[in-house]
DOZA-382905 format. One line per 10 residues: for each residue x, y, z of N, C-alpha, C, O, CB. Coordinates in steps of 0.1 Angstrom, whole numbers. Glycine has a CB too. Example, Ala and Ser with C-alpha at 12.3 -4.5 7.8 and 13.67 -1.06 7.14 Angstrom:
% DOZA-382905
132 -57 78 123 -45 78 132 -33 78 142 -33 85 113 -45 90; 128 -22 71 137 -11 71 129 0 79 134 11 80 141 -6 57
This chain:
% DOZA-382905
1994 1298 760 1999 1295 773 2010 1305 778 2019 1308 770 2006 1281 773; 2008 1310 789 2017 1320 795 2024 1313 806 2018 1309 816 2010 1333 800; 2037 1311 805 2045 1304 815 2056 1312 821 2063 1319 815 2051 1291 808; 2056 1312 835 2066 1319 842 2074 1309 850 2068 1303 860 2060 1330 852; 2086 1306 846 2094 1296 853 2103 1302 863 2110 1312 861 2101 1288 843; 2104 1295 874 2113 1300 885 2122 1288 889 2118 1279 896 2105 1305 898; 2134 1288 884 2143 1277 886 2148 1276 901 2154 1267 905 2155 1277 877; 2145 1287 908 2150 1287 922 2140 1280 932 2143 1280 944 2152 1302 926; 2130 1275 927 2120 1267 935 2120 1253 930 2120 1250 918 2107 1274 935; 2120 1244 940 2118 1230 936 2104 1227 931 2102 1218 923 2121 1221 949
2094 1235 936 2081 1233 931 2079 1243 919 2083 1254 920 2070 1236 942; 2074 1238 908 2072 1246 896 2061 1256 898 2050 1253 904 2068 1237 884; 2063 1268 894 2053 1279 895 2048 1282 881 2043 1293 879 2059 1292 902; 2049 1272 872 2043 1274 859 2028 1277 860 2021 1271 868 2046 1261 850; 2024 1286 851 2010 1290 851 2004 1289 837 2011 1291 828 2008 1305 857; 1991 1287 836 1985 1286 824 1973 1296 824 1964 1295 832 1980 1272 821; 1973 1306 814 1963 1316 813 1949 1309 811 1948 1299 805 1965 1326 802; 1939 1315 817 1925 1310 816 1915 1321 816 1918 1332 821 1923 1299 827; 1903 1318 813 1892 1328 814 1887 1327 829 1889 1318 836 1880 1324 804; 1881 1338 833 1875 1339 846 1866 1327 848 1857 1324 840 1868 1352 849
1867 1320 859 1859 1308 862 1845 1312 866 1842 1323 870 1865 1299 872; 1836 1302 865 1822 1305 869 1822 1305 885 1828 1296 891 1812 1293 864; 1816 1315 890 1815 1316 905 1804 1308 910 1792 1310 906 1814 1331 909; 1807 1299 919 1797 1289 924 1792 1294 938 1797 1303 944 1802 1275 924; 1782 1287 943 1777 1290 956 1787 1287 967 1787 1294 977 1764 1282 959; 1796 1278 964 1806 1274 974 1820 1281 971 1830 1277 978 1807 1259 975; 1820 1290 962 1833 1297 959 1838 1305 971 1830 1313 976 1832 1305 946; 1850 1304 974 1856 1313 984 1869 1319 978 1877 1312 972 1860 1305 997; 1871 1332 981 1882 1340 975 1893 1341 986 1890 1347 997 1878 1354 970; 1905 1335 984 1915 1334 994 1926 1345 991 1933 1344 981 1922 1320 994
1927 1355 1000 1936 1366 998 1947 1364 1008 1946 1365 1020 1929 1380 1000; 1959 1362 1002 1971 1361 1011 1977 1374 1015 1980 1382 1006 1982 1352 1003; 1978 1377 1027 1983 1389 1032 1998 1388 1037 2001 1378 1044 1974 1395 1044; 2006 1397 1033 2020 1396 1037 2024 1407 1047 2034 1406 1053 2029 1397 1024; 2015 1417 1048 2018 1429 1056 2023 1440 1047 2025 1451 1051 2029 1426 1066; 2024 1437 1034 2028 1447 1024 2016 1454 1018 2005 1451 1020 2036 1440 1013; 2020 1465 1010 2010 1474 1005 2001 1468 995 1989 1470 994 2016 1486 999; 2006 1459 986 1998 1453 975 1988 1443 980 1977 1443 975 2008 1447 965; 1992 1434 989 1983 1424 994 1972 1431 1003 1961 1427 1002 1990 1414 1003; 1976 1442 1010 1966 1449 1017 1956 1456 1008 1944 1457 1010 1972 1460 1027
1961 1462 997 1953 1469 987 1943 1459 981 1932 1462 978 1961 1475 976; 1948 1446 979 1939 1436 973 1928 1433 983 1916 1431 978 1948 1423 970; 1931 1431 995 1921 1428 1005 1911 1440 1006 1899 1437 1007 1927 1426 1019; 1916 1452 1006 1907 1464 1007 1897 1464 995 1885 1467 996 1915 1477 1008; 1903 1462 983 1895 1462 971 1884 1450 971 1873 1452 968 1904 1460 958; 1888 1439 976 1879 1427 976 1868 1430 986 1856 1428 983 1887 1415 981; 1871 1436 998 1861 1439 1008 1851 1450 1004 1839 1449 1005 1868 1443 1021; 1857 1462 999 1849 1474 997 1845 1477 983 1835 1484 981 1857 1485 1003; 1852 1471 973 1850 1476 959 1847 1465 949 1843 1469 938 1861 1484 955; 1849 1453 952 1848 1442 942 1834 1437 940 1831 1432 930 1857 1430 946
1825 1440 950 1812 1434 949 1811 1420 955 1800 1415 955 1807 1435 935; 1822 1414 959 1822 1401 964 1817 1402 979 1821 1410 986 1836 1394 964; 1808 1393 983 1803 1393 996 1814 1390 1006 1822 1381 1003 1791 1383 998; 1814 1396 1018 1824 1394 1028 1825 1379 1032 1836 1374 1035 1822 1403 1040; 1814 1373 1032 1813 1359 1036 1821 1350 1027 1825 1339 1031 1799 1354 1037; 1824 1355 1015 1831 1347 1005 1846 1350 1006 1854 1343 999 1826 1349 991; 1850 1359 1014 1865 1363 1014 1872 1357 1026 1867 1358 1037 1866 1379 1015; 1883 1350 1023 1891 1345 1034 1905 1351 1033 1911 1350 1023 1891 1329 1033; 1910 1357 1044 1923 1363 1044 1932 1354 1052 1929 1349 1063 1922 1377 1049; 1945 1352 1047 1955 1344 1054 1968 1352 1054 1971 1360 1046 1956 1331 1047
1976 1348 1064 1989 1354 1066 1999 1342 1069 1998 1336 1079 1990 1365 1077; 2008 1340 1060 2019 1330 1061 2030 1335 1070 2038 1343 1064 2023 1324 1048; 2031 1331 1082 2041 1337 1091 2054 1329 1090 2055 1317 1093 2036 1336 1106; 2064 1336 1085 2077 1329 1083 2086 1329 1096 2096 1321 1096 2085 1337 1072; 2082 1337 1106 2090 1338 1118 2102 1347 1116 2110 1348 1125 2095 1324 1122; 2102 1354 1104 2113 1363 1101 2107 1376 1097 2113 1384 1089 2122 1357 1090; 2096 1380 1104 2089 1393 1101 2094 1403 1111 2098 1400 1122 2074 1391 1101; 2092 1416 1108 2094 1426 1117 2082 1427 1127 2071 1424 1122 2097 1440 1110; 2085 1431 1139 2073 1432 1148 2063 1442 1144 2051 1441 1147 2078 1436 1162; 2067 1452 1136 2058 1462 1131 2048 1455 1121 2037 1459 1120 2065 1474 1124
2053 1445 1113 2045 1438 1104 2034 1431 1111 2022 1431 1107 2053 1429 1095; 2037 1424 1122 2027 1416 1129 2017 1426 1135 2005 1423 1134 2034 1409 1141; 2021 1438 1140 2012 1448 1145 2003 1453 1134 1991 1456 1136 2020 1459 1151; 2009 1455 1122 2001 1461 1111 1990 1451 1106 1979 1455 1103 2011 1464 1099; 1994 1438 1106 1984 1429 1102 1972 1428 1112 1960 1427 1108 1990 1415 1100; 1976 1429 1125 1965 1429 1135 1956 1441 1133 1944 1440 1135 1972 1428 1149; 1963 1453 1130 1955 1465 1129 1946 1464 1116 1935 1468 1116 1964 1477 1127; 1951 1458 1105 1944 1457 1093 1931 1448 1095 1920 1451 1091 1952 1450 1082; 1933 1437 1103 1921 1429 1106 1911 1437 1115 1899 1435 1112 1926 1416 1114; 1916 1444 1124 1907 1452 1133 1899 1463 1126 1887 1464 1128 1915 1458 1144
1906 1470 1117 1900 1481 1109 1890 1476 1099 1880 1483 1096 1910 1490 1103; 1893 1465 1093 1884 1460 1082 1873 1450 1088 1863 1448 1081 1892 1452 1072; 1875 1445 1099 1866 1435 1105 1867 1422 1099 1858 1413 1101 1852 1441 1103; 1877 1419 1091 1879 1406 1085 1890 1398 1092 1901 1403 1094 1883 1408 1070; 1887 1386 1097 1897 1378 1103 1908 1374 1094 1905 1370 1082 1890 1366 1110; 1920 1375 1098 1932 1371 1090 1938 1359 1097 1944 1360 1108 1942 1382 1088; 1936 1347 1091 1941 1335 1097 1957 1334 1095 1962 1336 1084 1934 1322 1090; 1964 1331 1105 1978 1329 1105 1981 1315 1101 1977 1305 1108 1985 1333 1118; 1989 1313 1090 1994 1300 1086 2008 1298 1090 2017 1306 1087 1992 1298 1070; 2011 1288 1098 2025 1286 1103 2031 1273 1098 2024 1263 1097 2024 1285 1119
2044 1274 1093 2051 1263 1088 2056 1253 1099 2055 1256 1111 2062 1267 1079; 2061 1242 1095 2067 1233 1104 2078 1239 1112 2080 1237 1124 2071 1220 1097; 2087 1246 1105 2098 1253 1111 2098 1268 1106 2095 1270 1094 2112 1246 1107; 2102 1277 1115 2103 1291 1110 2116 1293 1102 2124 1283 1100 2102 1300 1122; 2118 1305 1098 2130 1308 1089 2143 1303 1094 2150 1296 1087 2130 1323 1086; 2147 1307 1106 2160 1304 1111 2161 1289 1114 2172 1283 1112 2164 1312 1123; 2151 1283 1120 2151 1269 1123 2152 1261 1110 2158 1250 1109 2138 1265 1131; 2145 1265 1099 2146 1258 1086 2160 1259 1081 2165 1249 1075 2136 1265 1077; 2166 1271 1082 2179 1272 1076 2189 1263 1084 2198 1257 1077 2184 1287 1078; 2188 1262 1097 2197 1253 1104 2194 1239 1101 2203 1231 1100 2195 1255 1119
2181 1235 1098 2178 1222 1094 2184 1218 1081 2189 1207 1078 2163 1220 1094; 2184 1228 1072 2190 1226 1058 2205 1228 1058 2211 1225 1048 2183 1236 1048; 2210 1233 1069 2225 1236 1071 2230 1246 1061 2241 1246 1057 2232 1223 1069; 2221 1255 1058 2225 1267 1049 2213 1277 1049 2202 1273 1052 2228 1262 1035; 2216 1289 1046 2206 1299 1043 2201 1297 1029 2208 1292 1020 2211 1313 1045; 2188 1300 1026 2183 1299 1013 2190 1309 1004 2197 1318 1008 2168 1302 1012; 2189 1308 991 2195 1316 981 2185 1318 969 2175 1312 969 2208 1311 976; 2189 1326 960 2181 1329 948 2179 1315 940 2168 1313 935 2187 1339 939; 2189 1307 940 2188 1294 932 2183 1283 941 2179 1272 936 2201 1291 927; 2182 1285 954 2176 1275 963 2167 1282 973 2170 1282 985 2188 1267 970
2156 1287 968 2147 1295 976 2137 1286 984 2125 1287 982 2140 1305 968; 2143 1277 992 2134 1269 1000 2126 1276 1010 2117 1271 1016 2142 1257 1006; 2130 1289 1013 2122 1297 1022 2108 1299 1017 2098 1297 1024 2129 1310 1025; 2107 1304 1004 2094 1305 998 2086 1292 998 2074 1292 1001 2095 1311 984; 2093 1282 994 2087 1269 993 2081 1264 1006 2069 1260 1007 2096 1259 987; 2089 1264 1016 2085 1258 1029 2077 1267 1038 2068 1263 1045 2097 1253 1036; 2080 1280 1037 2074 1289 1046 2061 1296 1041 2052 1300 1048 2083 1300 1050; 2060 1297 1027 2048 1303 1021 2040 1293 1013 2028 1292 1015 2053 1314 1012; 2046 1286 1004 2039 1278 995 2032 1266 1002 2020 1263 1000 2048 1273 984; 2040 1258 1010 2034 1246 1016 2022 1250 1025 2012 1243 1024 2045 1239 1024
2024 1260 1034 2012 1263 1042 2000 1268 1034 1989 1265 1038 2016 1274 1052; 2003 1275 1023 1992 1280 1014 1985 1268 1007 1973 1268 1006 1997 1290 1004; 1993 1258 1003 1987 1246 997 1978 1239 1007 1968 1234 1003 1999 1237 992; 1983 1238 1019 1976 1231 1029 1962 1238 1032 1952 1231 1034 1984 1229 1042; 1963 1251 1032 1951 1259 1034 1940 1256 1023 1929 1254 1026 1954 1274 1035; 1945 1256 1010 1936 1254 999 1930 1240 1000 1918 1238 997 1944 1256 986; 1939 1230 1003 1934 1216 1005 1924 1215 1016 1914 1208 1014 1946 1207 1007; 1926 1222 1027 1916 1222 1038 1903 1228 1034 1892 1222 1038 1922 1229 1050; 1903 1238 1026 1890 1245 1022 1883 1235 1013 1870 1234 1013 1893 1258 1014; 1890 1228 1004 1884 1218 995 1877 1207 1004 1866 1202 1001 1894 1212 985
1885 1203 1014 1879 1192 1022 1866 1196 1029 1858 1188 1031 1890 1188 1033; 1865 1209 1032 1853 1214 1038 1842 1217 1027 1831 1221 1031 1856 1228 1045; 1844 1213 1015 1834 1215 1005 1834 1228 998 1824 1231 991 1821 1212 1010; 1844 1236 999 1845 1249 993 1853 1249 980 1861 1240 978 1851 1260 1002; 1851 1258 971 1858 1259 959 1867 1272 959 1862 1283 956 1847 1260 947; 1880 1270 962 1888 1282 964 1893 1288 951 1896 1282 942 1900 1278 973; 1894 1302 952 1901 1310 942 1912 1318 949 1909 1325 958 1891 1319 933; 1924 1317 945 1935 1324 951 1936 1338 945 1936 1339 933 1949 1317 950; 1936 1348 954 1936 1362 949 1950 1368 952 1953 1369 964 1925 1370 955; 1957 1373 942 1971 1378 945 1971 1393 942 1964 1398 933 1981 1371 936
1980 1400 949 1982 1415 947 1993 1418 937 1998 1430 937 1984 1421 960; 1998 1409 929 2008 1411 919 2004 1422 910 1993 1423 905 2012 1398 912; 2014 1431 907 2012 1442 898 2022 1442 886 2033 1439 888 2012 1456 905; 2017 1445 874 2025 1444 862 2037 1454 862 2047 1451 857 2017 1446 850; 2035 1465 868 2045 1476 867 2057 1474 876 2066 1482 877 2039 1489 870; 2057 1463 884 2068 1460 893 2080 1453 886 2091 1455 891 2063 1451 904; 2078 1446 876 2089 1439 869 2084 1434 855 2072 1432 853 2094 1428 878; 2094 1432 846 2090 1426 833 2084 1412 835 2075 1409 827 2103 1425 824; 2088 1404 845 2082 1391 847 2068 1392 850 2059 1385 845 2090 1383 857; 2065 1401 860 2051 1403 864 2042 1409 853 2030 1407 852 2050 1412 877
2048 1417 844 2041 1423 833 2036 1413 824 2026 1415 817 2050 1434 826; 2042 1401 823 2039 1391 814 2028 1381 820 2024 1372 813 2050 1383 810; 2024 1384 832 2014 1375 838 2000 1378 834 1997 1390 831 2015 1376 853; 1991 1369 832 1977 1371 829 1969 1375 842 1973 1372 853 1970 1359 822; 1957 1381 840 1949 1384 851 1943 1371 858 1943 1370 870 1937 1393 847; 1940 1361 849 1935 1349 854 1944 1337 849 1947 1337 838 1920 1346 850; 1947 1328 858 1954 1316 854 1951 1305 863 1945 1306 874 1969 1319 854; 1955 1293 859 1954 1281 867 1967 1279 874 1978 1277 868 1950 1268 859; 1967 1280 887 1980 1278 895 1982 1263 897 1975 1257 905 1979 1286 908; 1992 1258 891 1996 1244 893 2001 1242 907 2000 1231 913 2006 1239 883
2007 1252 913 2013 1252 926 2001 1250 937 2002 1242 945 2021 1264 929; 1991 1258 935 1980 1258 945 1969 1249 940 1960 1245 948 1975 1271 947; 1969 1245 928 1959 1236 922 1945 1243 923 1935 1237 927 1958 1223 929; 1944 1256 919 1932 1263 919 1934 1275 910 1945 1279 906 1928 1267 933; 1923 1282 906 1924 1294 898 1931 1305 906 1930 1306 918 1910 1299 894; 1939 1313 899 1946 1324 905 1941 1337 898 1941 1338 886 1962 1323 903; 1937 1347 906 1932 1359 901 1941 1371 906 1945 1371 917 1917 1362 907; 1944 1379 896 1953 1391 899 1945 1404 896 1948 1410 885 1966 1390 891; 1936 1408 904 1927 1419 900 1934 1433 900 1930 1442 894 1916 1420 910; 1946 1434 907 1954 1446 907 1965 1446 896 1974 1455 897 1959 1448 921
1964 1437 887 1976 1435 878 1979 1448 871 1991 1451 869 1972 1425 867; 1969 1456 867 1972 1469 859 1972 1481 868 1972 1492 863 1962 1471 848; 1973 1479 881 1973 1491 890 1987 1496 891 1997 1489 888 1968 1486 904; 1988 1509 895 2001 1516 897 2003 1517 912 1994 1514 920 2002 1529 890; 2015 1521 916 2017 1524 930 2008 1535 935 2003 1534 947 2032 1528 932; 2005 1545 927 1996 1555 931 1982 1549 934 1975 1554 944 1995 1566 921; 1978 1540 926 1965 1533 928 1964 1526 942 1955 1526 949 1961 1523 917; 1976 1519 945 1977 1512 957 1976 1522 969 1969 1519 979 1990 1504 958; 1983 1533 969 1983 1542 980 1969 1549 981 1964 1552 992 1993 1553 977; 1962 1551 969 1949 1557 969 1939 1549 976 1930 1554 983 1945 1560 955
1939 1536 974 1928 1528 980 1930 1527 995 1921 1526 1003 1928 1513 974; 1943 1528 1000 1945 1529 1014 1939 1542 1020 1933 1542 1030 1960 1528 1017; 1941 1553 1012 1936 1566 1017 1921 1566 1017 1915 1571 1026 1942 1577 1008; 1915 1560 1006 1900 1560 1005 1894 1554 1017 1883 1558 1021 1896 1554 992; 1900 1543 1022 1894 1536 1033 1901 1538 1047 1899 1530 1056 1894 1521 1030; 1909 1548 1047 1916 1552 1060 1924 1541 1066 1923 1539 1078 1905 1557 1070; 1931 1534 1058 1939 1523 1062 1954 1527 1060 1958 1530 1049 1936 1510 1055; 1962 1528 1071 1976 1532 1070 1984 1521 1063 1981 1509 1063 1982 1535 1083; 1995 1525 1057 2005 1516 1051 2013 1510 1063 2014 1516 1073 2014 1522 1041; 2019 1499 1060 2028 1493 1070 2039 1504 1073 2045 1509 1064 2035 1480 1065
2042 1507 1086 2051 1518 1089 2065 1515 1084 2073 1525 1084 2051 1520 1104; 2068 1503 1080 2082 1500 1075 2085 1508 1062 2096 1512 1059 2084 1486 1073; 2074 1511 1054 2076 1518 1042 2081 1533 1045 2089 1538 1037 2063 1519 1034; 2077 1538 1056 2080 1552 1059 2095 1553 1063 2101 1564 1062 2072 1557 1071; 2102 1542 1066 2116 1543 1069 2125 1537 1058 2137 1535 1060 2119 1536 1082; 2119 1535 1046 2127 1531 1035 2125 1517 1030 2132 1513 1020 2141 1534 1038; 2116 1509 1035 2115 1495 1031 2109 1495 1017 2099 1503 1014 2106 1487 1041; 2113 1486 1008 2107 1484 995 2097 1473 996 2087 1474 990 2118 1482 984; 2101 1463 1003 2092 1451 1004 2091 1448 1019 2101 1450 1027 2097 1439 996; 2080 1443 1024 2079 1438 1037 2075 1424 1037 2071 1419 1026 2069 1447 1046
2077 1417 1048 2076 1403 1048 2088 1399 1056 2091 1404 1067 2075 1396 1033; 2096 1390 1050 2109 1387 1057 2117 1399 1059 2118 1407 1050 2117 1376 1049; 2122 1401 1071 2130 1413 1074 2143 1409 1081 2144 1408 1093 2121 1422 1084; 2154 1408 1073 2153 1411 1058 2150 1398 1050 2151 1387 1055 2167 1417 1054; 2148 1401 1037 2147 1390 1027 2161 1388 1022 2169 1397 1022 2136 1394 1016; 2163 1376 1017 2176 1373 1011 2179 1381 998 2190 1382 993 2177 1358 1008; 2168 1388 993 2169 1396 981 2167 1411 985 2163 1419 976 2160 1392 970; 2169 1415 997 2167 1428 1001 2175 1438 993 2187 1435 990 2169 1430 1016; 2170 1450 991 2178 1460 984 2188 1467 993 2187 1466 1005 2168 1471 978; 2197 1474 987 2208 1480 994 2203 1490 1004 2208 1490 1016 2218 1487 985
2193 1498 1000 2187 1508 1010 2181 1501 1022 2182 1506 1033 2177 1516 1002; 2174 1489 1020 2168 1483 1031 2178 1477 1040 2176 1478 1053 2159 1471 1025; 2189 1472 1035 2200 1466 1044 2205 1478 1052 2208 1476 1064 2211 1460 1036; 2207 1489 1046 2213 1501 1053 2203 1505 1064 2207 1508 1076 2215 1512 1044; 2190 1505 1061 2180 1509 1071 2180 1500 1083 2179 1504 1094 2166 1509 1064; 2180 1487 1080 2180 1477 1091 2192 1479 1099 2191 1478 1112 2180 1463 1085; 2204 1481 1093 2216 1482 1101 2216 1494 1110 2221 1494 1121 2228 1483 1092; 2210 1505 1105 2210 1518 1113 2199 1518 1123 2201 1524 1134 2209 1530 1103; 2187 1513 1120 2176 1514 1128 2173 1502 1137 2167 1503 1147 2164 1518 1120; 2177 1491 1132 2174 1478 1139 2187 1469 1140 2187 1458 1135 2163 1470 1132
2198 1474 1146 2210 1467 1146 2209 1453 1153 2218 1445 1150 2221 1475 1153; 2199 1451 1161 2198 1438 1168 2194 1428 1158 2197 1416 1160 2186 1439 1178; 2188 1432 1146 2186 1422 1136 2199 1417 1129 2200 1406 1126 2176 1428 1125; 2208 1427 1127 2221 1423 1122 2228 1414 1131 2235 1404 1127 2229 1436 1119; 2227 1416 1144 2234 1408 1154 2228 1394 1153 2235 1384 1154 2232 1413 1168; 2215 1393 1152 2208 1380 1151 2213 1372 1139 2216 1360 1139 2193 1381 1150; 2215 1379 1127 2220 1372 1115 2234 1368 1117 2238 1357 1113 2218 1381 1103; 2242 1377 1123 2257 1374 1125 2258 1361 1134 2266 1353 1131 2264 1386 1132; 2250 1360 1144 2250 1349 1153 2246 1336 1146 2252 1325 1148 2241 1351 1165; 2236 1337 1137 2232 1326 1129 2243 1321 1119 2245 1309 1118 2219 1329 1122
2249 1331 1113 2260 1327 1104 2271 1320 1111 2277 1310 1106 2266 1340 1097; 2275 1325 1123 2286 1319 1131 2281 1305 1136 2290 1296 1137 2289 1327 1142; 2269 1303 1138 2264 1290 1144 2265 1279 1133 2268 1268 1137 2249 1291 1148; 2263 1282 1121 2265 1272 1110 2280 1267 1111 2282 1255 1110 2262 1278 1096; 2289 1276 1112 2303 1272 1113 2306 1264 1125 2314 1254 1125 2312 1284 1112; 2301 1269 1137 2303 1262 1149 2297 1248 1150 2303 1238 1154 2298 1270 1161; 2285 1246 1145 2278 1234 1146 2281 1224 1135 2281 1212 1137 2263 1236 1146; 2284 1229 1123 2285 1221 1111 2299 1221 1104 2302 1214 1095 2275 1224 1101; 2307 1231 1109 2321 1232 1103 2320 1238 1089 2330 1237 1082 2328 1219 1103; 2309 1244 1086 2307 1250 1073 2300 1263 1074 2289 1264 1080 2299 1240 1063
2306 1274 1069 2300 1287 1070 2289 1289 1059 2291 1285 1048 2311 1298 1068; 2279 1295 1063 2268 1299 1054 2264 1313 1056 2261 1317 1068 2255 1290 1056; 2265 1321 1046 2262 1336 1047 2248 1338 1043 2242 1332 1034 2272 1344 1038; 2242 1348 1050 2228 1351 1048 2226 1356 1033 2216 1353 1027 2223 1362 1058; 2235 1365 1029 2234 1370 1015 2245 1364 1006 2255 1360 1011 2236 1386 1015; 2241 1361 994 2251 1355 984 2263 1364 983 2262 1377 984 2244 1353 971; 2274 1358 980 2287 1366 978 2285 1376 967 2291 1387 967 2298 1357 975; 2277 1372 956 2275 1380 945 2267 1393 948 2266 1402 939 2269 1373 934; 2262 1394 960 2254 1406 963 2263 1418 963 2258 1429 960 2248 1404 977; 2276 1417 967 2285 1428 968 2297 1426 960 2301 1414 956 2288 1430 983
2304 1437 956 2317 1435 949 2327 1427 957 2327 1427 969 2323 1449 945; 2336 1421 950 2346 1412 956 2354 1419 967 2359 1413 977 2355 1406 946; 2357 1432 964 2366 1439 974 2360 1440 988 2367 1443 997 2369 1453 968; 2347 1439 989 2340 1440 1002 2340 1426 1009 2337 1426 1022 2326 1445 1000; 2342 1415 1003 2341 1402 1009 2353 1399 1017 2365 1401 1013 2339 1391 998; 2351 1394 1029 2362 1392 1038 2364 1377 1044 2374 1374 1049 2361 1401 1050; 2354 1369 1042 2354 1356 1049 2360 1345 1039 2354 1342 1029 2340 1352 1053; 2372 1340 1043 2378 1329 1035 2368 1317 1035 2363 1313 1045 2391 1325 1041; 2367 1311 1023 2358 1299 1021 2364 1290 1011 2369 1295 1001 2344 1303 1018; 2363 1277 1013 2369 1267 1004 2357 1260 997 2349 1254 1004 2378 1257 1010
2357 1260 984 2346 1253 976 2349 1238 976 2360 1234 979 2346 1259 962; 2339 1230 973 2341 1216 973 2352 1211 964 2358 1201 967 2328 1209 968; 2355 1219 953 2366 1214 945 2380 1219 950 2390 1217 943 2364 1220 931; 2380 1226 961 2393 1230 967 2396 1244 964 2406 1250 969 2403 1221 963; 2388 1251 956 2391 1265 953 2389 1274 965 2378 1273 971 2382 1269 941; 2398 1283 967 2397 1292 979 2391 1305 974 2396 1311 964 2411 1295 985; 2381 1309 980 2374 1322 976 2371 1330 989 2374 1325 1000 2361 1319 968; 2365 1341 988 2360 1349 999 2345 1351 997 2341 1355 986 2368 1362 1001; 2338 1349 1008 2323 1352 1008 2320 1364 1016 2329 1369 1023 2315 1339 1012; 2307 1368 1016 2303 1380 1023 2297 1377 1036 2286 1370 1037 2294 1388 1014
2302 1382 1047 2295 1381 1060 2285 1392 1061 2284 1401 1052 2305 1382 1072; 2276 1391 1070 2266 1401 1072 2272 1415 1074 2267 1425 1071 2256 1398 1083; 2284 1415 1081 2291 1428 1084 2296 1433 1071 2297 1446 1069 2302 1426 1094; 2301 1425 1062 2305 1429 1049 2294 1436 1041 2295 1446 1035 2311 1418 1040; 2282 1429 1042 2271 1434 1035 2266 1448 1040 2263 1457 1033 2259 1424 1036; 2267 1449 1053 2263 1462 1060 2273 1473 1056 2269 1484 1052 2263 1461 1075; 2286 1470 1056 2296 1480 1052 2294 1485 1038 2295 1497 1035 2310 1474 1053; 2291 1475 1029 2288 1479 1015 2275 1487 1014 2274 1496 1005 2286 1466 1006; 2265 1484 1022 2252 1491 1021 2254 1506 1024 2245 1514 1021 2242 1485 1031; 2264 1510 1031 2266 1524 1035 2273 1532 1024 2276 1544 1025 2275 1525 1048
2276 1526 1012 2284 1532 1002 2275 1534 989 2266 1527 987 2296 1524 998; 2279 1544 981 2273 1546 968 2259 1553 968 2253 1555 979 2272 1533 961; 2254 1555 956 2241 1562 954 2230 1554 959 2220 1560 965 2239 1566 940; 2230 1541 958 2219 1532 962 2217 1531 977 2208 1525 982 2220 1519 956; 2226 1537 984 2225 1537 999 2215 1548 1003 2212 1548 1015 2239 1539 1005; 2211 1556 994 2203 1567 998 2188 1565 992 2187 1557 983 2208 1581 992; 2179 1571 999 2165 1571 993 2156 1561 999 2161 1552 1007 2165 1570 979; 2144 1561 995 2134 1551 1000 2126 1545 988 2130 1546 976 2125 1557 1010; 2114 1540 991 2107 1534 980 2094 1542 976 2091 1544 964 2102 1520 984; 2087 1547 986 2074 1553 983 2076 1566 975 2066 1571 969 2067 1556 995
2088 1572 976 2090 1584 967 2097 1580 954 2102 1589 947 2099 1594 975; 2098 1567 951 2103 1562 939 2118 1564 937 2123 1564 925 2095 1568 927; 2125 1567 947 2140 1569 945 2147 1556 948 2142 1547 955 2145 1580 955; 2159 1555 943 2168 1544 945 2162 1530 943 2163 1521 951 2173 1544 960; 2154 1529 932 2148 1517 929 2158 1506 923 2167 1510 917 2137 1519 918; 2155 1494 927 2163 1483 921 2153 1472 917 2142 1472 922 2173 1477 932; 2157 1464 907 2148 1455 901 2143 1444 911 2150 1440 920 2154 1448 889; 2130 1440 909 2124 1429 916 2128 1416 909 2127 1415 897 2109 1430 917; 2133 1406 916 2138 1394 910 2128 1382 913 2131 1371 910 2152 1390 915; 2118 1384 920 2108 1374 923 2094 1378 918 2090 1389 921 2107 1371 939
2088 1369 910 2075 1372 905 2065 1362 909 2054 1362 904 2075 1372 890; 2068 1355 920 2058 1344 925 2046 1351 931 2035 1345 930 2065 1335 935; 2047 1362 937 2036 1368 944 2033 1363 958 2024 1368 965 2024 1367 936; 2041 1353 962 2038 1347 976 2044 1356 987 2039 1355 998 2044 1333 976; 2053 1364 984 2060 1372 995 2056 1386 996 2061 1393 1005 2075 1371 992; 2048 1391 987 2044 1405 987 2030 1407 983 2025 1419 983 2053 1414 978
């Protein structure tokens, strides 16, 4: 048994390794698209190189409402160039509406964003396919070389979260392999990579790297304004401040917002402006991802967000 536990999700993402299942007449392969390179590479491989009939491939995109406009455009282009329809899965509430409903932003230990915006819609999609008499297999673009956690995943497993087999055909691929399949089929990468993004999907993600935060602040300052307004709204509406990024994201000397813990302890937390100021400092403020510079570790191995 190969188990990957994620204490930051209320839903267990425990997995159990299994042999490849028997492909039936009603089997459908569900490829979740995030707008990122790995999920796009997975779709390209499934369409052009896997030998699976196109009629058996179903592509989906879980829209968090916190994506960059370029990502929406890229997904539309991907569908147009491949000729495969990509169904948009929408949650009950988008990212910011969900945060206001929860009266806090998500965090690494309370990642209800993944749960509510990605997992629930994906579960509903799988259930709907079963209702229609189909036998779904979830296909993920997770790669082993991205993190030690992902390196420990099997190619095939039973997903307790989705209640169906999970296939990771790109598990042993490298970044060069991912870029190569895009080139072979004349499919461009999401343009966000060209300006330094490491991951695409939520823009930003609560686990964004320093370089990405700097890029957003310099090239898309309106996004920082939106986050600042949301942080202030929590305090105005609920009398309790909630910061988009955890205080531990940055050294204590950068934190400026006074905050009182439930036990009465006075501390300082990080506002989005503190995070931006920090992002402009040090070696990790430089470089991008596709040239392998300024890398920082991946802390999510669920595969739902990339």
